[in-house]
N, C-alpha and C positions, 0 to 999 in steps of 0.2 A: 755665513755663523749665524747658530740659532735654527737651523732648520736641518732637513734631512736630506738635502740634494746631495752630498756626497755619497750617502749610502744608496739612495733611490738611483743616481745615475749609473750603478755599478752592481746592481741586485742581479745580475744575471752573468756576471763575470769575476771580478775579485772578490764581491760580497757574497757569492751565491754560498760559502758555507754557514750564513747566517741562520739558513734555515733548521739547522741544527742544532741551534741554540735551546737553552733549557732557562726556566726561572733561576735567576740569581746569577747566570752568568754574566762575565764583564766582556765589553767590547774595548780595547784601546786604538785609537787611530792617531798616528803620529804623523804630522805633517810639516813643512818648514816653519808655518806660524802658530804651531803650538801642539799641545798632547791634549786628546780628548778622551774622556772615559765614560762610557755608558753602561748601564747595568740594564739587564732584560727585568722588567716590572710588569709589563702591561700583556699579558697573555690577550687578553680581550681583542687587542689592535692585531696581533699578530695574528691570531686564529681568523679575524674576521678579515683581514689581506688574503690569506691563504684560500678563504671561501670564495673571495671576489676573483681572484684568480681562476678559478675552476668555476667559474659562472656558477656557484650554489647559491643562488640568491634566498631560498629557502632558507638554509642553514644561516645565512647573514641574520633575517628576521628573529630567527628563531632565540639564536644566541645574542642578539642585542636585546630581545624582550627579557630573556632570562637574568642578562647582566644586569638591566635595569631594576628588575624586580628587586634583586640581591643586593644592589649597591643603595637604592631609597630605602629598603628594609633595615639594613645595617647602620648607616648613616642617621635615618630616622631615629632607631632604638638610642644610638650611641650618645646622639646629642639631647637627648630627652633623659637619659640617664644623668649625662653631665648636668642638665639643669636641675634634677631631681635632688642631686647629690653637690649641689653647686656651695653650700655653707661649707661643709667641711673640708671639700678640695678647695676652694678659696681662702680657706684659713690657713692653710699651708703657707701662703703668700702675704696675708694680712689679716688684721682683726678691726681694720676700720670700716664703721658701718655705711659711710657713704661710697666706699669702695665697692662694698659686697652689694649695697642696691643697686647702684649702675649696674655692675655686673650681671645682676638677676636678669635686667630687662634686656642686656645683652644677649642672655645666654637664651632668652627667650624668642628672640629675633633669630638667632642663630639656627633654631631647630627649622623651620622652614628654607633657610638658607642653605644649610646642609643636604636638604631633599633633592633641591634643584639644583646642588652643585654637583652630586652623583648623577643626575640626567642629564647636565651639560657636558660634564668630563666624558660619562660613556657614550652619549651620542656622538662627542667630537673624536672618541676612540672609533669610532663606527664608519663615521664620514670621511675621517684623514686614510685611511687604508683603502679606501674607494676613490681615490683620486678628488674628493670634493673638499679641496682645502679652503677655497674660496668664501664658500656660503660661510663656514666656521670663524674662518679670519673676520671678514667683514661683519659677523653678526657680533663678533667679541671687541672688534675695535667700536662700533657703532654704541654697544650696551655700555663700552668701560668708560667713555667719553661722556655720553649721556646721562646714565645713571651714576656711574664710578666717580664722578668729576662734578658735573653740573648740579646734579640732585644733591651730593654729599655737600656741595658747598652753600645749598640752600637752605638744607635740612640744619647743619652745622652753625653756619654763620647766619642766614637770614632769620631763622626761627629760632636759632641758640639752643638745638635739641644736644650738642655736643658729641660725646661719643656714641649714644643711642642713636643720634641721627646718622652718623657715619654709618653704623651697623644697618640701619633701615635700607642706606643707600646701597650697600653692597648687597644686601638681600635682593634689592630691586634689580640690581646688576645681574644678578643671577636669573632671576624670574624672567627678565626679558631678553636674554641670549638667545 
């Protein structure tokens, strides 16, 4: 549960037809203990996995760099736009100046957070189909507990930074992964 063991164990037999999936297709797996539905949404990981299977390492590197460039660019632009237009966007939900003031700082912190999130998600999406799941797992767990939990507590409770401190901890979690 929570992993791809079922699909990985049978990728050359029962699930061999998965190579013909397209973006937006759905996979339904029915077992004795549940029905699981998955959508194909990460072409990046699928293509990296195919390149890995064919030992086309130059293509893996080129695709990873291209995906990182686009991911960082898109996440960066969108988070900057949300910050620039934070007042009209937040006015949909509240007119309280205290909430808008805190949200402004959260959205400033969110800019580097989203850039690093793109790097982390795409890097994990490149490493996992190559069979390197331990590194991403270990980095995620250590970063989550050290930055996501301990640093969040220090910033929010010990230093009384509240939501802004929590967002700084989120950002540091992404930076250290």
